[in-house]
mmCIF file of the N, C-alpha and C atoms, coordinates in Angstrom:
data_MODEL
# 
_entry.id   MODEL 
# 
loop_
_atom_site.group_PDB 
_atom_site.id 
_atom_site.type_symbol 
_atom_site.label_atom_id 
_atom_site.label_alt_id 
_atom_site.label_comp_id 
_atom_site.label_asym_id 
_atom_site.label_entity_id 
_atom_site.label_seq_id 
_atom_site.pdbx_PDB_ins_code 
_atom_site.Cartn_x 
_atom_site.Cartn_y 
_atom_site.Cartn_z 
_atom_site.occupancy 
_atom_site.B_iso_or_equiv 
_atom_site.pdbx_formal_charge 
_atom_site.auth_seq_id 
_atom_site.auth_comp_id 
_atom_site.auth_asym_id 
_atom_site.auth_atom_id 
_atom_site.pdbx_PDB_model_num 
ATOM 1   N N  . UNK A 1 1  ? 75.652 18.782 78.544 1.00 0.00 ? 1  UNK A N  1 
ATOM 2   C CA . UNK A 1 1  ? 75.495 19.658 77.408 1.00 0.00 ? 1  UNK A CA 1 
ATOM 3   C C  . UNK A 1 1  ? 76.864 19.877 76.754 1.00 0.00 ? 1  UNK A C  1 
ATOM 4   N N  . UNK A 1 2  ? 76.879 19.825 75.447 1.00 0.00 ? 2  UNK A N  1 
ATOM 5   C CA . UNK A 1 2  ? 78.134 20.000 74.706 1.00 0.00 ? 2  UNK A CA 1 
ATOM 6   C C  . UNK A 1 2  ? 78.502 21.471 74.643 1.00 0.00 ? 2  UNK A C  1 
ATOM 7   N N  . UNK A 1 3  ? 79.775 21.737 74.827 1.00 0.00 ? 3  UNK A N  1 
ATOM 8   C CA . UNK A 1 3  ? 80.269 23.110 74.732 1.00 0.00 ? 3  UNK A CA 1 
ATOM 9   C C  . UNK A 1 3  ? 81.144 23.224 73.494 1.00 0.00 ? 3  UNK A C  1 
ATOM 10  N N  . UNK A 1 4  ? 81.142 24.413 72.925 1.00 0.00 ? 4  UNK A N  1 
ATOM 11  C CA . UNK A 1 4  ? 81.916 24.662 71.712 1.00 0.00 ? 4  UNK A CA 1 
ATOM 12  C C  . UNK A 1 4  ? 82.842 25.845 71.946 1.00 0.00 ? 4  UNK A C  1 
ATOM 13  N N  . UNK A 1 5  ? 83.978 25.778 71.285 1.00 0.00 ? 5  UNK A N  1 
ATOM 14  C CA . UNK A 1 5  ? 84.941 26.858 71.357 1.00 0.00 ? 5  UNK A CA 1 
ATOM 15  C C  . UNK A 1 5  ? 84.905 27.604 70.028 1.00 0.00 ? 5  UNK A C  1 
ATOM 16  N N  . UNK A 1 6  ? 84.830 28.908 70.100 1.00 0.00 ? 6  UNK A N  1 
ATOM 17  C CA . UNK A 1 6  ? 84.827 29.706 68.870 1.00 0.00 ? 6  UNK A CA 1 
ATOM 18  C C  . UNK A 1 6  ? 86.220 29.775 68.291 1.00 0.00 ? 6  UNK A C  1 
ATOM 19  N N  . UNK A 1 7  ? 86.267 29.651 66.981 1.00 0.00 ? 7  UNK A N  1 
ATOM 20  C CA . UNK A 1 7  ? 87.549 29.808 66.290 1.00 0.00 ? 7  UNK A CA 1 
ATOM 21  C C  . UNK A 1 7  ? 87.306 30.674 65.064 1.00 0.00 ? 7  UNK A C  1 
ATOM 22  N N  . UNK A 1 8  ? 88.345 31.046 64.439 1.00 0.00 ? 8  UNK A N  1 
ATOM 23  C CA . UNK A 1 8  ? 88.241 31.888 63.249 1.00 0.00 ? 8  UNK A CA 1 
ATOM 24  C C  . UNK A 1 8  ? 87.736 31.029 62.085 1.00 0.00 ? 8  UNK A C  1 
ATOM 25  N N  . UNK A 1 9  ? 86.702 31.497 61.327 1.00 0.00 ? 9  UNK A N  1 
ATOM 26  C CA . UNK A 1 9  ? 86.197 30.692 60.212 1.00 0.00 ? 9  UNK A CA 1 
ATOM 27  C C  . UNK A 1 9  ? 87.233 30.554 59.095 1.00 0.00 ? 9  UNK A C  1 
ATOM 28  N N  . UNK A 1 10 ? 87.242 29.366 58.500 1.00 0.00 ? 10 UNK A N  1 
ATOM 29  C CA . UNK A 1 10 ? 88.143 29.121 57.378 1.00 0.00 ? 10 UNK A CA 1 
ATOM 30  C C  . UNK A 1 10 ? 87.577 29.739 56.105 1.00 0.00 ? 10 UNK A C  1 
ATOM 31  N N  . UNK A 1 11 ? 88.386 29.967 55.090 1.00 0.00 ? 11 UNK A N  1 
ATOM 32  C CA . UNK A 1 11 ? 87.877 30.548 53.839 1.00 0.00 ? 11 UNK A CA 1 
ATOM 33  C C  . UNK A 1 11 ? 86.782 29.682 53.189 1.00 0.00 ? 11 UNK A C  1 
ATOM 34  N N  . UNK A 1 12 ? 86.879 28.366 53.308 1.00 0.00 ? 12 UNK A N  1 
ATOM 35  C CA . UNK A 1 12 ? 85.856 27.507 52.697 1.00 0.00 ? 12 UNK A CA 1 
ATOM 36  C C  . UNK A 1 12 ? 84.499 27.699 53.391 1.00 0.00 ? 12 UNK A C  1 
ATOM 37  N N  . UNK A 1 13 ? 84.537 27.920 54.706 1.00 0.00 ? 13 UNK A N  1 
ATOM 38  C CA . UNK A 1 13 ? 83.289 28.171 55.430 1.00 0.00 ? 13 UNK A CA 1 
ATOM 39  C C  . UNK A 1 13 ? 82.694 29.529 55.055 1.00 0.00 ? 13 UNK A C  1 
ATOM 40  N N  . UNK A 1 14 ? 83.554 30.491 54.813 1.00 0.00 ? 14 UNK A N  1 
ATOM 41  C CA . UNK A 1 14 ? 83.083 31.812 54.397 1.00 0.00 ? 14 UNK A CA 1 
ATOM 42  C C  . UNK A 1 14 ? 82.441 31.742 53.024 1.00 0.00 ? 14 UNK A C  1 
ATOM 43  N N  . UNK A 1 15 ? 83.051 31.006 52.117 1.00 0.00 ? 15 UNK A N  1 
ATOM 44  C CA . UNK A 1 15 ? 82.500 30.864 50.770 1.00 0.00 ? 15 UNK A CA 1 
ATOM 45  C C  . UNK A 1 15 ? 81.176 30.113 50.822 1.00 0.00 ? 15 UNK A C  1 
ATOM 46  N N  . UNK A 1 16 ? 81.099 29.066 51.623 1.00 0.00 ? 16 UNK A N  1 
ATOM 47  C CA . UNK A 1 16 ? 79.856 28.300 51.753 1.00 0.00 ? 16 UNK A CA 1 
ATOM 48  C C  . UNK A 1 16 ? 78.740 29.170 52.317 1.00 0.00 ? 16 UNK A C  1 
ATOM 49  N N  . UNK A 1 17 ? 79.015 29.945 53.352 1.00 0.00 ? 17 UNK A N  1 
ATOM 50  C CA . UNK A 1 17 ? 77.980 30.797 53.938 1.00 0.00 ? 17 UNK A CA 1 
ATOM 51  C C  . UNK A 1 17 ? 77.551 31.892 52.956 1.00 0.00 ? 17 UNK A C  1 
ATOM 52  N N  . UNK A 1 18 ? 78.489 32.409 52.173 1.00 0.00 ? 18 UNK A N  1 
ATOM 53  C CA . UNK A 1 18 ? 78.136 33.416 51.171 1.00 0.00 ? 18 UNK A CA 1 
ATOM 54  C C  . UNK A 1 18 ? 77.247 32.804 50.087 1.00 0.00 ? 18 UNK A C  1 
ATOM 55  N N  . UNK A 1 19 ? 77.566 31.587 49.657 1.00 0.00 ? 19 UNK A N  1 
ATOM 56  C CA . UNK A 1 19 ? 76.764 30.924 48.626 1.00 0.00 ? 19 UNK A CA 1 
ATOM 57  C C  . UNK A 1 19 ? 75.355 30.623 49.128 1.00 0.00 ? 19 UNK A C  1 
ATOM 58  N N  . UNK A 1 20 ? 75.244 30.154 50.362 1.00 0.00 ? 20 UNK A N  1 
ATOM 59  C CA . UNK A 1 20 ? 73.924 29.872 50.931 1.00 0.00 ? 20 UNK A CA 1 
ATOM 60  C C  . UNK A 1 20 ? 73.121 31.163 51.072 1.00 0.00 ? 20 UNK A C  1 
ATOM 61  N N  . UNK A 1 21 ? 73.745 32.229 51.520 1.00 0.00 ? 21 UNK A N  1 
ATOM 62  C CA . UNK A 1 21 ? 73.068 33.517 51.659 1.00 0.00 ? 21 UNK A CA 1 
ATOM 63  C C  . UNK A 1 21 ? 72.582 34.030 50.317 1.00 0.00 ? 21 UNK A C  1 
ATOM 64  N N  . UNK A 1 22 ? 73.407 33.903 49.288 1.00 0.00 ? 22 UNK A N  1 
ATOM 65  C CA . UNK A 1 22 ? 73.011 34.344 47.950 1.00 0.00 ? 22 UNK A CA 1 
ATOM 66  C C  . UNK A 1 22 ? 71.853 33.508 47.402 1.00 0.00 ? 22 UNK A C  1 
ATOM 67  N N  . UNK A 1 23 ? 71.889 32.206 47.656 1.00 0.00 ? 23 UNK A N  1 
ATOM 68  C CA . UNK A 1 23 ? 70.811 31.337 47.184 1.00 0.00 ? 23 UNK A CA 1 
ATOM 69  C C  . UNK A 1 23 ? 69.484 31.680 47.866 1.00 0.00 ? 23 UNK A C  1 
ATOM 70  N N  . UNK A 1 24 ? 69.533 31.919 49.166 1.00 0.00 ? 24 UNK A N  1 
ATOM 71  C CA . UNK A 1 24 ? 68.312 32.293 49.892 1.00 0.00 ? 24 UNK A CA 1 
ATOM 72  C C  . UNK A 1 24 ? 67.813 33.652 49.411 1.00 0.00 ? 24 UNK A C  1 
ATOM 73  N N  . UNK A 1 25 ? 68.697 34.583 49.221 1.00 0.00 ? 25 UNK A N  1 
ATOM 74  C CA . UNK A 1 25 ? 68.313 35.913 48.721 1.00 0.00 ? 25 UNK A CA 1 
ATOM 75  C C  . UNK A 1 25 ? 67.723 35.847 47.320 1.00 0.00 ? 25 UNK A C  1 
ATOM 76  N N  . UNK A 1 26 ? 68.306 35.023 46.457 1.00 0.00 ? 26 UNK A N  1 
ATOM 77  C CA . UNK A 1 26 ? 67.786 34.885 45.095 1.00 0.00 ? 26 UNK A CA 1 
ATOM 78  C C  . UNK A 1 26 ? 66.401 34.243 45.099 1.00 0.00 ? 26 UNK A C  1 
ATOM 79  N N  . UNK A 1 27 ? 66.206 33.254 45.961 1.00 0.00 ? 27 UNK A N  1 
ATOM 80  C CA . UNK A 1 27 ? 64.889 32.613 46.050 1.00 0.00 ? 27 UNK A CA 1 
ATOM 81  C C  . UNK A 1 27 ? 63.845 33.602 46.563 1.00 0.00 ? 27 UNK A C  1 
ATOM 82  N N  . UNK A 1 28 ? 64.196 34.401 47.559 1.00 0.00 ? 28 UNK A N  1 
ATOM 83  C CA . UNK A 1 28 ? 63.260 35.399 48.084 1.00 0.00 ? 28 UNK A CA 1 
ATOM 84  C C  . UNK A 1 28 ? 62.950 36.460 47.029 1.00 0.00 ? 28 UNK A C  1 
ATOM 85  N N  . UNK A 1 29 ? 63.957 36.886 46.287 1.00 0.00 ? 29 UNK A N  1 
ATOM 86  C CA . UNK A 1 29 ? 63.744 37.885 45.245 1.00 0.00 ? 29 UNK A CA 1 
ATOM 87  C C  . UNK A 1 29 ? 62.877 37.330 44.120 1.00 0.00 ? 29 UNK A C  1 
ATOM 88  N N  . UNK A 1 30 ? 63.106 36.085 43.723 1.00 0.00 ? 30 UNK A N  1 
ATOM 89  C CA . UNK A 1 30 ? 62.303 35.476 42.664 1.00 0.00 ? 30 UNK A CA 1 
ATOM 90  C C  . UNK A 1 30 ? 60.848 35.324 43.105 1.00 0.00 ? 30 UNK A C  1 
ATOM 91  N N  . UNK A 1 31 ? 60.630 34.937 44.352 1.00 0.00 ? 31 UNK A N  1 
ATOM 92  C CA . UNK A 1 31 ? 59.269 34.798 44.864 1.00 0.00 ? 31 UNK A CA 1 
ATOM 93  C C  . UNK A 1 31 ? 58.575 36.150 44.908 1.00 0.00 ? 31 UNK A C  1 
ATOM 94  N N  . UNK A 1 32 ? 59.259 37.175 45.396 1.00 0.00 ? 32 UNK A N  1 
ATOM 95  C CA . UNK A 1 32 ? 58.677 38.512 45.440 1.00 0.00 ? 32 UNK A CA 1 
ATOM 96  C C  . UNK A 1 32 ? 58.361 39.016 44.033 1.00 0.00 ? 32 UNK A C  1 
ATOM 97  N N  . UNK A 1 33 ? 59.264 38.774 43.087 1.00 0.00 ? 33 UNK A N  1 
ATOM 98  C CA . UNK A 1 33 ? 59.036 39.190 41.705 1.00 0.00 ? 33 UNK A CA 1 
ATOM 99  C C  . UNK A 1 33 ? 57.795 38.520 41.134 1.00 0.00 ? 33 UNK A C  1 
ATOM 100 N N  . UNK A 1 34 ? 57.652 37.221 41.370 1.00 0.00 ? 34 UNK A N  1 
ATOM 101 C CA . UNK A 1 34 ? 56.518 36.470 40.837 1.00 0.00 ? 34 UNK A CA 1 
ATOM 102 C C  . UNK A 1 34 ? 55.200 36.953 41.439 1.00 0.00 ? 34 UNK A C  1 
ATOM 103 N N  . UNK A 1 35 ? 55.171 37.178 42.758 1.00 0.00 ? 35 UNK A N  1 
ATOM 104 C CA . UNK A 1 35 ? 53.940 37.633 43.414 1.00 0.00 ? 35 UNK A CA 1 
ATOM 105 C C  . UNK A 1 35 ? 53.557 39.034 42.932 1.00 0.00 ? 35 UNK A C  1 
ATOM 106 N N  . UNK A 1 36 ? 54.525 39.928 42.830 1.00 0.00 ? 36 UNK A N  1 
ATOM 107 C CA . UNK A 1 36 ? 54.241 41.284 42.347 1.00 0.00 ? 36 UNK A CA 1 
ATOM 108 C C  . UNK A 1 36 ? 53.766 41.236 40.904 1.00 0.00 ? 36 UNK A C  1 
ATOM 109 N N  . UNK A 1 37 ? 54.367 40.392 40.090 1.00 0.00 ? 37 UNK A N  1 
ATOM 110 C CA . UNK A 1 37 ? 53.935 40.263 38.696 1.00 0.00 ? 37 UNK A CA 1 
ATOM 111 C C  . UNK A 1 37 ? 52.502 39.762 38.600 1.00 0.00 ? 37 UNK A C  1 
ATOM 112 N N  . UNK A 1 38 ? 52.125 38.818 39.470 1.00 0.00 ? 38 UNK A N  1 
ATOM 113 C CA . UNK A 1 38 ? 50.737 38.338 39.494 1.00 0.00 ? 38 UNK A CA 1 
ATOM 114 C C  . UNK A 1 38 ? 49.770 39.463 39.854 1.00 0.00 ? 38 UNK A C  1 
ATOM 115 N N  . UNK A 1 39 ? 50.106 40.261 40.849 1.00 0.00 ? 39 UNK A N  1 
ATOM 116 C CA . UNK A 1 39 ? 49.225 41.349 41.250 1.00 0.00 ? 39 UNK A CA 1 
ATOM 117 C C  . UNK A 1 39 ? 49.126 42.425 40.169 1.00 0.00 ? 39 UNK A C  1 
ATOM 118 N N  . UNK A 1 40 ? 50.222 42.725 39.507 1.00 0.00 ? 40 UNK A N  1 
ATOM 119 C CA . UNK A 1 40 ? 50.188 43.756 38.473 1.00 0.00 ? 40 UNK A CA 1 
ATOM 120 C C  . UNK A 1 40 ? 49.492 43.287 37.196 1.00 0.00 ? 40 UNK A C  1 
ATOM 121 N N  . UNK A 1 41 ? 49.373 41.975 36.984 1.00 0.00 ? 41 UNK A N  1 
ATOM 122 C CA . UNK A 1 41 ? 48.748 41.447 35.768 1.00 0.00 ? 41 UNK A CA 1 
ATOM 123 C C  . UNK A 1 41 ? 47.234 41.364 35.886 1.00 0.00 ? 41 UNK A C  1 
ATOM 124 N N  . UNK A 1 42 ? 46.684 41.706 37.058 1.00 0.00 ? 42 UNK A N  1 
ATOM 125 C CA . UNK A 1 42 ? 45.230 41.627 37.223 1.00 0.00 ? 42 UNK A CA 1 
ATOM 126 C C  . UNK A 1 42 ? 44.548 42.758 36.468 1.00 0.00 ? 42 UNK A C  1 
ATOM 127 N N  . UNK A 1 43 ? 43.332 42.490 36.003 1.00 0.00 ? 43 UNK A N  1 
ATOM 128 C CA . UNK A 1 43 ? 42.509 43.512 35.376 1.00 0.00 ? 43 UNK A CA 1 
ATOM 129 C C  . UNK A 1 43 ? 41.205 43.586 36.146 1.00 0.00 ? 43 UNK A C  1 
ATOM 130 N N  . UNK A 1 44 ? 40.716 44.803 36.405 1.00 0.00 ? 44 UNK A N  1 
ATOM 131 C CA . UNK A 1 44 ? 39.461 44.906 37.135 1.00 0.00 ? 44 UNK A CA 1 
ATOM 132 C C  . UNK A 1 44 ? 38.285 44.432 36.284 1.00 0.00 ? 44 UNK A C  1 
ATOM 133 N N  . UNK A 1 45 ? 37.298 43.856 36.951 1.00 0.00 ? 45 UNK A N  1 
ATOM 134 C CA . UNK A 1 45 ? 36.090 43.447 36.257 1.00 0.00 ? 45 UNK A CA 1 
ATOM 135 C C  . UNK A 1 45 ? 35.237 44.684 35.992 1.00 0.00 ? 45 UNK A C  1 
ATOM 136 N N  . UNK A 1 46 ? 34.488 44.666 34.894 1.00 0.00 ? 46 UNK A N  1 
ATOM 137 C CA . UNK A 1 46 ? 33.635 45.799 34.568 1.00 0.00 ? 46 UNK A CA 1 
ATOM 138 C C  . UNK A 1 46 ? 32.370 45.749 35.411 1.00 0.00 ? 46 UNK A C  1 
ATOM 139 N N  . UNK A 1 47 ? 32.098 46.803 36.150 1.00 0.00 ? 47 UNK A N  1 
ATOM 140 C CA . UNK A 1 47 ? 30.856 46.923 36.884 1.00 0.00 ? 47 UNK A CA 1 
ATOM 141 C C  . UNK A 1 47 ? 30.848 46.130 38.172 1.00 0.00 ? 47 UNK A C  1 
ATOM 142 N N  . UNK A 1 48 ? 29.752 46.279 38.918 1.00 0.00 ? 48 UNK A N  1 
ATOM 143 C CA . UNK A 1 48 ? 29.637 45.565 40.188 1.00 0.00 ? 48 UNK A CA 1 
ATOM 144 C C  . UNK A 1 48 ? 29.315 44.096 39.979 1.00 0.00 ? 48 UNK A C  1 
ATOM 145 N N  . UNK A 1 49 ? 29.521 43.329 40.989 1.00 0.00 ? 49 UNK A N  1 
ATOM 146 C CA . UNK A 1 49 ? 29.220 41.899 40.916 1.00 0.00 ? 49 UNK A CA 1 
ATOM 147 C C  . UNK A 1 49 ? 27.716 41.698 40.867 1.00 0.00 ? 49 UNK A C  1 
ATOM 148 N N  . UNK A 1 50 ? 27.270 40.744 40.077 1.00 0.00 ? 50 UNK A N  1 
ATOM 149 C CA . UNK A 1 50 ? 25.855 40.447 39.959 1.00 0.00 ? 50 UNK A CA 1 
ATOM 150 C C  . UNK A 1 50 ? 25.489 39.329 40.908 1.00 0.00 ? 50 UNK A C  1 
ATOM 151 N N  . UNK A 1 51 ? 24.321 39.427 41.515 1.00 0.00 ? 51 UNK A N  1 
ATOM 152 C CA . UNK A 1 51 ? 23.859 38.345 42.373 1.00 0.00 ? 51 UNK A CA 1 
ATOM 153 C C  . UNK A 1 51 ? 23.185 37.290 41.508 1.00 0.00 ? 51 UNK A C  1 
ATOM 154 N N  . UNK A 1 52 ? 23.058 36.063 42.006 1.00 0.00 ? 52 UNK A N  1 
ATOM 155 C CA . UNK A 1 52 ? 22.439 35.001 41.204 1.00 0.00 ? 52 UNK A CA 1 
ATOM 156 C C  . UNK A 1 52 ? 21.030 35.390 40.764 1.00 0.00 ? 52 UNK A C  1 
ATOM 157 N N  . UNK A 1 53 ? 20.739 35.182 39.498 1.00 0.00 ? 53 UNK A N  1 
ATOM 158 C CA . UNK A 1 53 ? 19.426 35.489 38.945 1.00 0.00 ? 53 UNK A CA 1 
ATOM 159 C C  . UNK A 1 53 ? 19.315 36.888 38.366 1.00 0.00 ? 53 UNK A C  1 
ATOM 160 N N  . UNK A 1 54 ? 20.321 37.733 38.570 1.00 0.00 ? 54 UNK A N  1 
ATOM 161 C CA . UNK A 1 54 ? 20.285 39.095 38.068 1.00 0.00 ? 54 UNK A CA 1 
ATOM 162 C C  . UNK A 1 54 ? 20.892 39.126 36.666 1.00 0.00 ? 54 UNK A C  1 
ATOM 163 N N  . UNK A 1 55 ? 20.183 39.770 35.724 1.00 0.00 ? 55 UNK A N  1 
ATOM 164 C CA . UNK A 1 55 ? 20.652 39.834 34.342 1.00 0.00 ? 55 UNK A CA 1 
ATOM 165 C C  . UNK A 1 55 ? 21.721 40.914 34.202 1.00 0.00 ? 55 UNK A C  1 
ATOM 166 N N  . UNK A 1 56 ? 22.568 40.757 33.226 1.00 0.00 ? 56 UNK A N  1 
ATOM 167 C CA . UNK A 1 56 ? 23.605 41.735 32.945 1.00 0.00 ? 56 UNK A CA 1 
ATOM 168 C C  . UNK A 1 56 ? 22.954 43.006 32.413 1.00 0.00 ? 56 UNK A C  1 
ATOM 169 N N  . UNK A 1 57 ? 23.326 44.202 32.934 1.00 0.00 ? 57 UNK A N  1 
ATOM 170 C CA . UNK A 1 57 ? 22.672 45.429 32.493 1.00 0.00 ? 57 UNK A CA 1 
ATOM 171 C C  . UNK A 1 57 ? 23.008 45.817 31.054 1.00 0.00 ? 57 UNK A C  1 
ATOM 172 N N  . UNK A 1 58 ? 24.104 45.319 30.504 1.00 0.00 ? 58 UNK A N  1 
ATOM 173 C CA . UNK A 1 58 ? 24.515 45.704 29.156 1.00 0.00 ? 58 UNK A CA 1 
ATOM 174 C C  . UNK A 1 58 ? 24.169 44.670 28.102 1.00 0.00 ? 58 UNK A C  1 
ATOM 175 N N  . UNK A 1 59 ? 23.528 43.618 28.467 1.00 0.00 ? 59 UNK A N  1 
ATOM 176 C CA . UNK A 1 59 ? 23.229 42.587 27.471 1.00 0.00 ? 59 UNK A CA 1 
ATOM 177 C C  . UNK A 1 59 ? 24.460 41.753 27.216 1.00 0.00 ? 59 UNK A C  1 
ATOM 178 N N  . UNK A 1 60 ? 24.539 41.174 26.052 1.00 0.00 ? 60 UNK A N  1 
ATOM 179 C CA . UNK A 1 60 ? 25.687 40.356 25.710 1.00 0.00 ? 60 UNK A CA 1 
ATOM 180 C C  . UNK A 1 60 ? 25.470 38.929 26.139 1.00 0.00 ? 60 UNK A C  1 
ATOM 181 N N  . UNK A 1 61 ? 26.528 38.136 26.149 1.00 0.00 ? 61 UNK A N  1 
ATOM 182 C CA . UNK A 1 61 ? 26.377 36.728 26.520 1.00 0.00 ? 61 UNK A CA 1 
ATOM 183 C C  . UNK A 1 61 ? 25.827 36.603 27.935 1.00 0.00 ? 61 UNK A C  1 
ATOM 184 N N  . UNK A 1 62 ? 24.817 35.822 28.082 1.00 0.00 ? 62 UNK A N  1 
ATOM 185 C CA . UNK A 1 62 ? 24.233 35.606 29.386 1.00 0.00 ? 62 UNK A CA 1 
ATOM 186 C C  . UNK A 1 62 ? 23.145 36.587 29.742 1.00 0.00 ? 62 UNK A C  1 
ATOM 187 N N  . UNK A 1 63 ? 22.869 37.576 28.878 1.00 0.00 ? 63 UNK A N  1 
ATOM 188 C CA . UNK A 1 63 ? 21.830 38.558 29.184 1.00 0.00 ? 63 UNK A CA 1 
ATOM 189 C C  . UNK A 1 63 ? 20.470 37.878 29.133 1.00 0.00 ? 63 UNK A C  1 
ATOM 190 N N  . UNK A 1 64 ? 19.674 38.143 30.115 1.00 0.00 ? 64 UNK A N  1 
ATOM 191 C CA . UNK A 1 64 ? 18.339 37.566 30.153 1.00 0.00 ? 64 UNK A CA 1 
ATOM 192 C C  . UNK A 1 64 ? 18.299 36.190 30.766 1.00 0.00 ? 64 UNK A C  1 
ATOM 193 N N  . UNK A 1 65 ? 19.442 35.527 30.836 1.00 0.00 ? 65 UNK A N  1 
ATOM 194 C CA . UNK A 1 65 ? 19.487 34.215 31.477 1.00 0.00 ? 65 UNK A CA 1 
ATOM 195 C C  . UNK A 1 65 ? 19.824 34.406 32.936 1.00 0.00 ? 65 UNK A C  1 
ATOM 196 N N  . UNK A 1 66 ? 19.355 33.533 33.762 1.00 0.00 ? 66 UNK A N  1 
ATOM 197 C CA . UNK A 1 66 ? 19.680 33.647 35.174 1.00 0.00 ? 66 UNK A CA 1 
ATOM 198 C C  . UNK A 1 66 ? 20.193 32.307 35.682 1.00 0.00 ? 66 UNK A C  1 
ATOM 199 N N  . UNK A 1 67 ? 20.920 32.371 36.743 1.00 0.00 ? 67 UNK A N  1 
ATOM 200 C CA . UNK A 1 67 ? 21.437 31.161 37.364 1.00 0.00 ? 67 UNK A CA 1 
ATOM 201 C C  . UNK A 1 67 ? 20.339 30.545 38.221 1.00 0.00 ? 67 UNK A C  1 
ATOM 202 N N  . UNK A 1 68 ? 20.291 29.237 38.317 1.00 0.00 ? 68 UNK A N  1 
ATOM 203 C CA . UNK A 1 68 ? 19.272 28.623 39.164 1.00 0.00 ? 68 UNK A CA 1 
ATOM 204 C C  . UNK A 1 68 ? 19.536 28.940 40.633 1.00 0.00 ? 68 UNK A C  1 
ATOM 205 N N  . UNK A 1 69 ? 18.454 29.128 41.377 1.00 0.00 ? 69 UNK A N  1 
ATOM 206 C CA . UNK A 1 69 ? 18.552 29.415 42.795 1.00 0.00 ? 69 UNK A CA 1 
ATOM 207 C C  . UNK A 1 69 ? 18.802 28.096 43.530 1.00 0.00 ? 69 UNK A C  1 
ATOM 208 N N  . UNK A 1 70 ? 19.956 27.932 44.199 1.00 0.00 ? 70 UNK A N  1 
ATOM 209 C CA . UNK A 1 70 ? 20.266 26.654 44.835 1.00 0.00 ? 70 UNK A CA 1 
ATOM 210 C C  . UNK A 1 70 ? 19.284 26.293 45.951 1.00 0.00 ? 70 UNK A C  1 
ATOM 211 N N  . UNK A 1 71 ? 18.627 27.291 46.567 1.00 0.00 ? 71 UNK A N  1 
ATOM 212 C CA . UNK A 1 71 ? 17.702 26.965 47.652 1.00 0.00 ? 71 UNK A CA 1 
ATOM 213 C C  . UNK A 1 71 ? 16.409 26.357 47.135 1.00 0.00 ? 71 UNK A C  1 
ATOM 214 N N  . UNK A 1 72 ? 16.093 26.533 45.844 1.00 0.00 ? 72 UNK A N  1 
ATOM 215 C CA . UNK A 1 72 ? 14.858 26.004 45.266 1.00 0.00 ? 72 UNK A CA 1 
ATOM 216 C C  . UNK A 1 72 ? 15.099 24.739 44.457 1.00 0.00 ? 72 UNK A C  1 
ATOM 217 N N  . UNK A 1 73 ? 16.296 24.195 44.558 1.00 0.00 ? 73 UNK A N  1 
ATOM 218 C CA . UNK A 1 73 ? 16.627 22.984 43.820 1.00 0.00 ? 73 UNK A CA 1 
ATOM 219 C C  . UNK A 1 73 ? 15.895 21.799 44.441 1.00 0.00 ? 73 UNK A C  1 
ATOM 220 N N  . UNK A 1 74 ? 15.295 20.946 43.614 1.00 0.00 ? 74 UNK A N  1 
ATOM 221 C CA . UNK A 1 74 ? 14.606 19.787 44.192 1.00 0.00 ? 74 UNK A CA 1 
ATOM 222 C C  . UNK A 1 74 ? 15.620 18.826 44.806 1.00 0.00 ? 74 UNK A C  1 
ATOM 223 N N  . UNK A 1 75 ? 15.250 18.273 45.934 1.00 0.00 ? 75 UNK A N  1 
ATOM 224 C CA . UNK A 1 75 ? 16.130 17.309 46.598 1.00 0.00 ? 75 UNK A CA 1 
ATOM 225 C C  . UNK A 1 75 ? 15.965 15.957 45.933 1.00 0.00 ? 75 UNK A C  1 
ATOM 226 N N  . UNK A 1 76 ? 17.068 15.299 45.781 1.00 0.00 ? 76 UNK A N  1 
ATOM 227 C CA . UNK A 1 76 ? 17.047 13.960 45.204 1.00 0.00 ? 76 UNK A CA 1 
ATOM 228 C C  . UNK A 1 76 ? 17.443 12.985 46.277 1.00 0.00 ? 76 UNK A C  1 
ATOM 229 N N  . UNK A 1 77 ? 16.959 11.786 46.155 1.00 0.00 ? 77 UNK A N  1 
ATOM 230 C CA . UNK A 1 77 ? 17.354 10.758 47.105 1.00 0.00 ? 77 UNK A CA 1 
ATOM 231 C C  . UNK A 1 77 ? 18.771 10.318 46.845 1.00 0.00 ? 77 UNK A C  1 
ATOM 232 N N  . UNK A 1 78 ? 19.255 9.480  47.681 1.00 0.00 ? 78 UNK A N  1 
ATOM 233 C CA . UNK A 1 78 ? 20.615 8.979  47.484 1.00 0.00 ? 78 UNK A CA 1 
ATOM 234 C C  . UNK A 1 78 ? 21.598 9.764  48.325 1.00 0.00 ? 78 UNK A C  1 
ATOM 235 N N  . UNK A 1 79 ? 22.787 9.819  47.873 1.00 0.00 ? 79 UNK A N  1 
ATOM 236 C CA . UNK A 1 79 ? 23.826 10.469 48.636 1.00 0.00 ? 79 UNK A CA 1 
ATOM 237 C C  . UNK A 1 79 ? 24.659 9.435  49.359 1.00 0.00 ? 79 UNK A C  1 
ATOM 238 N N  . UNK A 1 80 ? 25.553 9.902  50.190 1.00 0.00 ? 80 UNK A N  1 
ATOM 239 C CA . UNK A 1 80 ? 26.477 8.989  50.851 1.00 0.00 ? 80 UNK A CA 1 
ATOM 240 C C  . UNK A 1 80 ? 25.748 8.114  51.876 1.00 0.00 ? 80 UNK A C  1 
ATOM 241 N N  . UNK A 1 81 ? 24.876 8.711  52.681 1.00 0.00 ? 81 UNK A N  1 
ATOM 242 C CA . UNK A 1 81 ? 24.210 7.939  53.721 1.00 0.00 ? 81 UNK A CA 1 
ATOM 243 C C  . UNK A 1 81 ? 22.876 7.373  53.285 1.00 0.00 ? 81 UNK A C  1 
ATOM 244 N N  . UNK A 1 82 ? 22.278 7.945  52.245 1.00 0.00 ? 82 UNK A N  1 
ATOM 245 C CA . UNK A 1 82 ? 20.988 7.503  51.773 1.00 0.00 ? 82 UNK A CA 1 
ATOM 246 C C  . UNK A 1 82 ? 19.831 8.054  52.581 1.00 0.00 ? 82 UNK A C  1 
ATOM 247 N N  . UNK A 1 83 ? 20.119 8.853  53.639 1.00 0.00 ? 83 UNK A N  1 
ATOM 248 C CA . UNK A 1 83 ? 19.057 9.449  54.454 1.00 0.00 ? 83 UNK A CA 1 
ATOM 249 C C  . UNK A 1 83 ? 19.128 10.951 54.373 1.00 0.00 ? 83 UNK A C  1 
ATOM 250 N N  . UNK A 1 84 ? 17.958 11.597 54.505 1.00 0.00 ? 84 UNK A N  1 
ATOM 251 C CA . UNK A 1 84 ? 17.922 13.069 54.550 1.00 0.00 ? 84 UNK A CA 1 
ATOM 252 C C  . UNK A 1 84 ? 17.149 13.518 55.737 1.00 0.00 ? 84 UNK A C  1 
# 
């Protein structure tokens, strides 16, 4: 196993370690800023979530229309294996 002797760091090593520390800190701060900005930019949806087939209580686009029920979809032949 290799052994090392401690010595006093040179000024160039101190500057390099300070620059690396600042770069890591800036990257962490930028990431935190971006994530917080994403969370603060959210807007709540109006009302509770609708289940498939349920009409919007206020009308508007999509009122009266319902989404198809995936469990009642007709099966088609084909697919990757060709067997069902």
